[in-house]
C-alpha positions as MATLAB code, in Angstrom:
seq = 'XXXXXXXXXXXXXXXXXXXXXXXXXXXXXXXXXXXXXXXXXXXXXXXXXXXXXXXXXXXXXXXXXXXXXXXXXXXXXXXXXXXXXXXXXXXXXXXXXXXXXXXXXXXXXXXXXXXXXXXXXXXXXXXXXXXXXXXXXXXXXXXXXXXXXXXXXXXXXXXXXXXXXXXXXXXXXXXXXXXXXXXXXXXXXXXXXXXXXXX';
ca = [
      24.615    3.051  -18.792;
      24.693    3.741  -15.046;
      22.175    2.399  -12.546;
      19.977    5.495  -12.479;
      19.824    5.667  -16.261;
      19.006    1.959  -16.473;
      16.199    2.342  -13.927;
      14.807    5.343  -15.794;
      14.878    3.453  -19.080;
      13.114    0.482  -17.506;
      10.446    2.724  -16.005;
       9.916    4.415  -19.371;
       9.270    1.031  -21.029;
       6.975   -0.204  -18.283;
       3.285   -0.454  -19.089;
       1.267    0.337  -15.935;
      -0.971   -2.382  -14.539;
      -3.671    0.172  -13.735;
      -5.577    2.932  -15.492;
      -4.315    6.495  -14.918;
      -4.568    7.652  -11.322;
      -7.628    9.830  -11.935;
      -9.459    6.892  -13.538;
      -8.888    4.517  -10.606;
     -11.575    3.746   -8.041;
     -10.619    6.011   -5.149;
     -12.043    7.207   -1.837;
      -9.922    9.298    0.505;
      -8.907    7.492    3.726;
     -10.102    4.103    2.432;
      -6.721    2.951    1.113;
      -7.386   -0.729    1.879;
     -10.473   -0.660   -0.350;
      -8.742    1.395   -3.046;
      -6.022   -1.243   -3.289;
      -8.553   -4.097   -3.248;
     -10.278   -2.431   -6.204;
      -6.921   -2.036   -7.937;
      -6.179   -5.742   -7.425;
      -9.599   -6.519   -8.870;
      -8.831   -4.362  -11.924;
      -5.517   -6.155  -12.501;
      -7.194   -9.542  -12.219;
      -9.981   -8.613  -14.635;
      -7.719   -7.064  -17.261;
      -5.110   -9.823  -17.266;
      -2.280   -7.605  -18.478;
       0.088   -8.997  -15.849;
      -0.118  -12.220  -13.840;
      -1.904  -11.504  -10.580;
       0.855  -13.505   -8.882;
       3.225  -10.583   -9.508;
       1.109   -8.245   -7.367;
       0.844   -7.758   -3.608;
      -1.112   -5.606   -1.178;
       1.267   -4.065    1.365;
      -0.034   -2.983    4.778;
       2.164   -0.443    6.570;
       1.663    0.164   10.281;
       3.084   -0.674   13.720;
       1.848   -1.573   17.190;
       1.109    2.061   18.031;
      -0.641    2.670   14.695;
       1.494    5.756   14.097;
       3.613    5.607   10.942;
       5.135    8.549    9.038;
       4.930    8.557    5.251;
       6.234   11.437    3.166;
       5.045   12.779   -0.195;
       1.348   12.308    0.571;
      -1.375   14.412   -1.039;
      -2.792   15.466    2.331;
       0.579   17.076    3.127;
       2.542   17.552   -0.085;
       5.259   19.729    1.507;
       8.405   18.529    3.236;
       6.778   16.891    6.244;
       5.190   13.450    6.625;
       1.627   12.374    7.227;
       1.266   10.228   10.353;
      -1.110    7.434    9.352;
      -2.564    4.784   11.649;
      -1.950    2.487    8.681;
      -1.549    2.761    4.955;
      -1.949    0.289    2.087;
      -0.185    0.319   -1.284;
       0.144   -2.141   -4.139;
       3.500   -3.682   -5.055;
       4.069   -5.019   -8.567;
       7.154   -7.235   -8.802;
       7.497   -7.067  -12.558;
       9.012   -9.957  -14.477;
      10.814   -7.244  -16.460;
      13.211   -6.806  -13.568;
      11.860   -3.734  -11.791;
       9.301   -3.374   -9.021;
       6.739   -0.597   -8.800;
       4.592    0.871   -6.026;
       1.022    2.012   -6.676;
      -0.045    4.535   -4.024;
      -3.181    6.501   -4.825;
      -2.426    8.972   -2.019;
       1.082    9.990   -3.036;
       2.306   12.995   -5.002;
       5.048   10.782   -6.443;
       4.560    9.225   -9.889;
       1.816    6.634  -10.249;
       3.135    3.994  -10.491;
       6.479    4.786   -8.880;
       9.722    2.844   -9.087;
      10.113    0.868   -5.866;
      13.517    2.327   -4.962;
      12.329    5.889   -5.593;
       9.211    5.379   -3.490;
      11.128    3.863   -0.580;
      13.694    6.661   -0.606;
      11.216    9.528   -0.920;
       8.150    8.263    0.960;
       9.714    6.175    3.730;
      13.075    7.888    4.262;
      15.463    6.048    6.564;
      14.579    4.302    9.829;
      17.813    5.763   11.188;
      16.109    9.161   11.259;
      12.856    7.966   12.845;
      12.173    7.445   16.540;
      11.711    3.695   17.243;
       8.033    4.127   18.190;
       7.296    5.413   14.686;
       9.234    2.810   12.716;
       7.145    1.064   10.108;
       6.360   -2.601    9.760;
       5.130   -4.200    6.590;
       2.793   -7.042    5.832;
       2.868   -8.199    2.225;
      -0.121  -10.190    0.984;
      -0.531  -11.854   -2.382;
      -3.144  -10.048   -4.448;
      -5.131  -13.231   -5.095;
      -5.301  -13.908   -1.359;
      -6.255  -10.313   -0.642;
      -9.111  -10.477   -3.129;
     -10.401  -13.689   -1.543;
      -9.961  -12.809    2.118;
     -10.379   -9.085    2.629;
     -13.746   -7.755    3.733;
     -14.807   -4.516    5.353;
     -17.910   -3.341    7.184;
     -16.246    0.103    7.491;
     -17.009    0.236   11.207;
     -13.467    1.444   11.904;
     -14.352    4.624    9.993;
     -17.159    5.607   12.380;
     -16.777    7.562   15.598;
     -18.316    6.624   18.952;
     -21.591    8.275   17.903;
     -21.788    6.260   14.707;
     -20.916    9.179   12.430;
     -18.540    8.773    9.501;
     -15.051   10.146   10.082;
     -14.712   10.388    6.308;
     -17.407    9.876    3.652;
     -17.591    6.187    2.660;
     -17.072    4.917   -0.888;
     -20.195    5.022   -3.079;
     -20.231    1.259   -3.692;
     -21.400   -1.399   -1.177;
     -19.058   -2.759    1.489;
     -16.630   -5.370    0.194;
     -17.892   -8.810    1.206;
     -15.809  -11.747    0.002;
     -16.864  -14.400    2.473;
     -13.474  -14.008    4.106;
     -12.884  -12.872    7.661;
     -10.116  -10.451    6.789;
     -11.280   -7.206    8.372;
      -8.701   -4.434    8.493;
      -7.429   -5.218   12.001;
      -6.649   -8.786   10.952;
      -4.176   -7.451    8.399;
      -2.421   -5.237   10.945;
      -0.793   -8.051   12.904;
       2.952   -8.252   12.509;
       5.368  -11.009   13.384;
       8.953  -10.188   14.294;
      11.576  -12.126   12.370;
      14.764  -13.611   13.742;
      17.847  -11.673   12.801;
      20.729   -9.585   14.024;
      19.015   -6.230   13.507;
      16.264   -5.151   15.934;
      13.849   -3.575   13.443;
      13.564   -6.179   10.719;
      10.041   -7.526   10.475;
       8.745  -10.201    8.234;
       7.108   -9.591    4.930;
       4.346  -12.036    5.765;
       2.908  -13.699    2.666;
      -0.468  -15.293    3.331;
];
């Protein structure tokens, strides 16, 4: 069995850690809260160890990152996000999966498929748009993330996008969105390798 067939077989046997996409808690443009709610679901349902799951923040210093295969632009071009958040499940079964509630790709999606189709190659992206990743353990994310949603209001105090119907997430932590968008460059021979910072 070749690599692609093995991956497909593994994906077929995989039991998702979430409900179907349309049954997940979801609000457009509030990806950080959507993923927090997904982490909460995984913790409460105890199907997989929470330690296998991570929230992944994707951004850069300019807050301009291209991601392909997004619902807001399902054609061939990318969406330029200021940041995006997905969930990574590093399954003990040997495969990793990405949960992105904004993608047109499968939900969940095999890690390698998601990276190839949604991120493309940095070789084809201007340096100012290259993505950086911060990977945060799901248990830490649940404990430390909080949001007053102020970043979703314009200068007049109006919502840029309608807020979720539930109250703001208040965990007692100080992890507002901007605190999760700080990236530390790693040492290495290649100029665009950035740490996957576990906190």
